[in-house]
C-alpha positions in Angstrom: 16.1 -58.2 11.3 12.7 -59.2 12.6 9.8 -58.5 10.4 8.2 -56.0 12.8 11.5 -54.1 13.1 11.8 -54.0 9.3 8.3 -52.6 8.9 8.9 -50.1 11.6 12.2 -48.9 10.2 10.8 -48.8 6.7 7.9 -46.8 7.9 10.2 -44.3 9.6 12.3 -43.9 6.4 9.2 -43.4 4.3 7.8 -40.8 6.8 11.2 -39.1 6.9 11.3 -38.9 3.1 7.7 -37.6 3.0 8.6 -35.0 5.7 11.6 -33.8 3.7 9.5 -33.7 0.6 6.7 -31.8 2.4 9.2 -29.3 3.7 10.5 -28.7 0.2 6.9 -28.4 -1.0 6.0 -25.8 1.7 9.2 -23.9 0.9 8.3 -23.8 -2.8 4.8 -22.6 -2.0 6.1 -19.7 -0.1 8.8 -19.1 -2.7 6.3 -18.9 -5.5 3.6 -16.9 -3.7 1.7 -14.4 -5.8 0.2 -11.1 -4.7 -3.5 -11.7 -5.0 -5.5 -9.6 -4.8 -3.6 -6.4 -5.7 -5.0 -2.9 -6.3 -4.2 0.5 -7.8 -4.0 4.0 -6.6 -6.4 6.0 -8.8 -4.0 8.9 -8.9 -2.2 6.8 -11.5 -5.0 7.7 -14.0 -5.5 11.3 -13.0 -5.2 12.4 -16.6 -8.3 10.4 -17.7 -10.3 9.6 -14.6 -12.1 13.0 -14.1 -13.6 12.8 -17.6 -15.1 9.3 -17.2 -14.8 7.9 -13.6 -17.0 4.9 -14.1 -15.5 4.0 -17.5 -11.9 4.3 -16.3 -12.5 2.3 -13.2 -14.3 -0.4 -15.2 -11.3 -0.6 -17.5 -9.0 -1.0 -14.5 -11.2 -3.7 -13.0 -11.0 -5.5 -16.4 -7.1 -5.4 -16.2 -7.2 -7.4 -12.9 -7.1 -4.7 -10.3 -9.4 -5.9 -7.5 -8.9 -3.0 -5.1 -8.9 0.7 -5.5 -7.4 3.5 -3.5 -8.9 6.9 -4.4 -7.7 10.4 -4.0 -9.3 13.9 -3.6 -9.9 15.0 -7.1 -12.0 17.9 -8.4 -15.2 16.0 -7.6 -14.0 14.6 -4.3 -12.7 11.1 -3.7 -16.0 9.5 -4.7 -15.9 11.3 -8.0 -19.3 12.9 -7.9 -21.1 9.8 -6.8 -22.9 9.5 -3.5 -21.5 6.9 -1.0 -24.4 4.6 -1.8 -23.9 5.0 -5.6 -20.2 4.3 -5.4 -20.6 1.3 -3.2 -23.1 -0.2 -5.6 -21.0 0.6 -8.7 -17.9 -1.0 -7.1 -19.9 -4.1 -6.3 -21.1 -4.3 -10.0 -17.5 -4.3 -11.3 -16.1 -6.6 -8.5 -13.8 -4.1 -6.9 -13.3 -3.2 -3.2 -12.3 0.5 -2.6 -10.3 0.0 0.5 -8.9 3.4 1.0 -8.5 7.0 -0.1 -6.1 9.9 0.1 -7.9 13.0 1.2 -7.3 16.6 1.9 -5.9 16.1 5.3 -4.0 19.3 5.6 -7.1 21.3 4.5 -9.6 19.7 6.9 -7.6 18.5 9.9 -8.4 21.7 11.8 -11.9 21.9 10.5 -14.1 19.5 12.5 -17.1 19.8 10.2 -15.2 19.2 7.0 -13.3 16.3 8.6 -16.6 14.8 9.6 -17.9 15.0 6.1 -14.9 13.1 4.7 -15.2 10.5 7.4 -19.0 10.0 6.7 -18.4 9.8 2.9 -15.7 7.2 3.4 -17.7 5.2 5.9 -20.8 5.3 3.7 -18.9 4.0 0.6 -17.5 1.1 2.6 -13.9 2.3 2.7 -11.5 1.1 5.5 -8.8 3.8 5.5 -8.5 7.6 5.3 -4.9 8.6 4.5 -2.9 11.8 4.6 -1.1 11.9 1.2 1.4 14.7 1.8 2.6 16.9 4.7 6.0 18.1 3.4 9.4 18.3 4.9 9.6 20.1 8.3 12.4 22.3 9.5 12.7 21.3 13.1 11.8 18.5 15.6 9.3 20.9 17.1 7.5 20.9 13.8 7.6 17.1 13.6 6.3 16.9 17.1 3.3 19.0 16.1 2.7 16.8 13.1 2.7 13.7 15.3 0.3 15.3 17.7 -2.1 16.3 14.9 -2.0 12.8 13.4 -3.0 11.4 16.7 -5.8 13.9 17.1 -7.2 13.2 13.6 -6.7 9.4 14.1 -8.9 9.5 17.2 -11.8 11.1 15.3 -11.5 8.7 12.4 -11.4 5.7 14.8 -14.7 6.8 16.3 -16.4 5.9 13.0 -14.7 2.5 12.8 -12.3 3.5 10.1 -8.5 3.7 10.2 -6.4 6.8 9.7 -2.9 6.8 8.3 0.2 8.6 6.9 1.6 8.1 3.5 5.3 8.9 3.2 7.4 10.6 0.5 11.2 10.6 0.5 11.4 13.7 2.8 10.4 11.8 6.0 13.1 9.2 5.3 15.8 11.9 5.0 17.8 12.5 8.3 17.2 15.5 10.4 19.9 16.0 13.0 20.8 12.3 12.5 17.3 10.8 12.9 14.6 9.9 10.4 11.3 11.8 10.8 9.5 8.7 9.6 10.9 6.8 12.6 9.9 9.6 14.9 6.3 9.5 13.6 6.2 5.7 14.0 7.4 6.0 17.6 5.3 9.0 18.6 1.9 8.2 17.2 -0.7 6.0 18.8 -0.9 2.5 17.1 -4.6 2.4 18.1 -5.4 5.5 16.0 -2.6 6.0 13.4 -1.2 3.4 10.9 1.1 3.9 7.9 1.2 3.3 4.2 4.7 2.7 2.9 5.6 4.0 -0.5 8.1 1.5 -1.8 9.5 4.0 -4.3 10.2 6.9 -2.0 11.8 4.9 0.8 14.2 3.5 -1.9 14.9 7.0 -3.4 15.8 8.2 0.1 18.4 5.4 0.3 16.8 3.5 3.3 16.8 -0.3 3.1 13.2 -1.4 2.9 13.8 -4.9 4.4 15.6 -3.5 7.4 13.0 -0.8 8.0 10.1 -3.3 7.9 11.9 -5.8 10.2 11.8 -3.0 12.9 8.5 -1.2 12.1 6.6 -3.6 9.9 3.7 -4.0 12.4 2.8 -0.3 11.9 2.2 -0.6 8.1 -1.0 -1.9 6.6 -0.9 -0.7 3.0 1.9 -0.1 0.5 2.4 1.5 -2.9 4.3 -0.6 -5.5 6.4 1.5 -7.9 9.5 1.3 -10.0 11.8 4.0 -11.1 15.2 4.9 -12.6 17.4 7.9 -11.7 17.7 10.4 -14.5 19.6 13.6 -14.1 19.8 13.0 -10.4 16.0 12.7 -10.1 13.8 9.6 -9.9 11.7 8.9 -13.0 9.0 6.4 -12.6 8.5 3.6 -15.1 6.5 0.5 -15.7 7.0 -2.2 -13.1 10.0 -4.4 -13.8 11.7 -1.8 -16.0 13.5 0.1 -13.2 16.0 -0.2 -10.4 13.8 -1.4 -7.6 14.2 -5.1 -6.7 10.5 -5.6 -6.6 10.6 -9.4 -5.8 12.8 -8.8 -2.7 10.8 -5.8 -1.6 7.5 -7.7 -1.9 9.0 -10.6 0.1 9.7 -8.1 2.9 6.3 -6.6 2.6 4.6 -9.9 2.9 6.5 -10.7 6.0 5.3 -7.5 7.6 1.7 -6.4 8.6 1.0 -5.0 5.2 -2.4 -6.2 3.9 -3.0 -4.2 0.8 -0.7 -3.9 -2.2 -1.5 -1.0 -4.5 0.2 -0.2 -7.7 0.9 3.5 -8.3 2.6 5.0 -11.4 2.8 8.7 -12.0 5.0 8.9 -15.1 4.5 6.8 -18.3 6.3 5.9 -21.5 3.1 6.3 -23.5 -0.1 6.6 -21.5 -1.4 5.9 -18.0 -3.8 3.2 -19.1 -1.2 1.4 -21.2 1.3 1.4 -18.4 -1.3 0.2 -15.8 -2.2 -2.7 -18.1 1.4 -3.7 -18.3 1.8 -3.3 -14.5 -1.2 -5.6 -14.0 0.3 -8.2 -16.2 3.6 -7.9 -14.2 1.8 -8.3 -10.9 -0.1 -11.4 -12.1 3.2 -13.0 -13.1 5.2 -11.9 -10.1 6.4 -14.8 -7.9 7.7 -13.9 -4.5 
């Protein structure tokens, strides 16, 4: 073999070995991806938050939650603070409040009240206003009306540069005359004005495969709730992350392959206390490799 051919062939072999090694390295990077940042739905601390909103939110920030999703409590979703005050406080503790659940059913047909909610969210720097609950509907005419109302509200929210969305429970993943209401809403709402937040507990409780659903509709979801649960007495009982029946690693992999941008822990039942569970959940999220 001539020297130049030897060098050429040796170089190709070296490059090939590097390429194979690089492929393995890339695969390992994706295999060991962490969820960072991750956030929390403040409803998880509804037992202690109203008494000391700033103190509780500061504790959550210290646990490692870098994003908050609020909800409409007794003092509103800004917990008695003005939008400017909330924005400054969140900056001080290093947290981004990305979204809130709000009283959609109570204000959707009240333009002035809806406008107040939009202005508060916009002023505090939020990105999303979300409908937390609608309830099971008895007919497709009812679901058609729901879709129309979601589109209407979404148009108003969009005018302010925010996004409006629907958060599911198990009822919208339970078949009505052979079709899922959740799929109907996905297919009959305007993507320009309505997005979705996927609750990874309730889709699982309903018996729908999360990975399959996200492969088809993943582009419509932008946020998700991370939960774990066990069935007790025929009902789901929520538990600390990693202690239940949800394959969280598999579920998170599917979520990362979709359009979901925000990963929010939510826990509504606790072995001891909300803050203790959320601290354990934060430790779990930091260690989770997808």
